[in-house]
C-alpha positions, -999 to 999 in steps of 0.1 A, spaced: 443 -789 -466 450 -766 -438 476 -741 -445 503 -734 -416 487 -702 -407 454 -720 -399 434 -744 -381 404 -756 -397 406 -728 -422 409 -703 -393 440 -685 -379 456 -701 -347 468 -677 -322 501 -694 -320 507 -683 -358 498 -645 -349 523 -648 -320 548 -663 -343 542 -628 -364 545 -607 -334 580 -622 -328 592 -607 -360 586 -575 -344 618 -564 -325 625 -538 -297 649 -514 -310 662 -506 -275 667 -543 -264 670 -557 -297 646 -587 -289 613 -594 -300 582 -579 -282 567 -613 -275 597 -628 -255 600 -593 -240 565 -600 -225 548 -568 -243 522 -590 -257 496 -595 -230 467 -612 -250 460 -624 -287 423 -627 -295 407 -639 -328 371 -634 -337 366 -655 -363 331 -644 -372 341 -607 -381 377 -616 -392 394 -595 -364 427 -599 -347 426 -582 -313 462 -577 -298 466 -561 -261 501 -551 -256 524 -527 -233 554 -512 -235 584 -511 -213 575 -477 -199 549 -451 -205 573 -427 -218 588 -449 -241 602 -429 -272 597 -461 -297 561 -465 -285 546 -454 -317 570 -471 -339 568 -506 -321 528 -505 -323 530 -493 -361 554 -521 -367 527 -546 -351 500 -534 -370 521 -534 -403 534 -571 -395 500 -583 -388 483 -563 -418 510 -578 -441 504 -615 -429 467 -613 -423 455 -590 -447 420 -602 -448 414 -594 -411 407 -563 -392 438 -558 -369 431 -540 -336 461 -531 -313 452 -520 -278 481 -503 -257 474 -509 -219 493 -499 -191 480 -524 -163 500 -545 -154 528 -522 -156 557 -541 -176 583 -555 -155 617 -571 -168 602 -603 -149 579 -607 -180 608 -615 -202 606 -652 -214 638 -677 -209 644 -673 -245 646 -633 -243 668 -635 -213 693 -658 -234 691 -633 -262 698 -609 -238 731 -625 -225 745 -630 -263 
């Protein structure tokens, strides 16, 4: 039987994104996935590695180290048998246009 975290014994990208939704941007109070900070998630099933490419709302984000650390900790706690690699990128530059519909609804609350 396949667990909810896996597809045919392998982690599904959607599950990784769901875990990333548990990481909240402390300035806006919404999760980093709905904020549009997560640009890509790749899973290398052969070497059991999860690669996340993400950005921050600005290059000088004072909470940047804490957010990246929270991503690493959250992924390590849910996928402890995988190598976690989080790469911070600046292109394309983040824009409020990247916030999802769900994220915009959270901002309005």
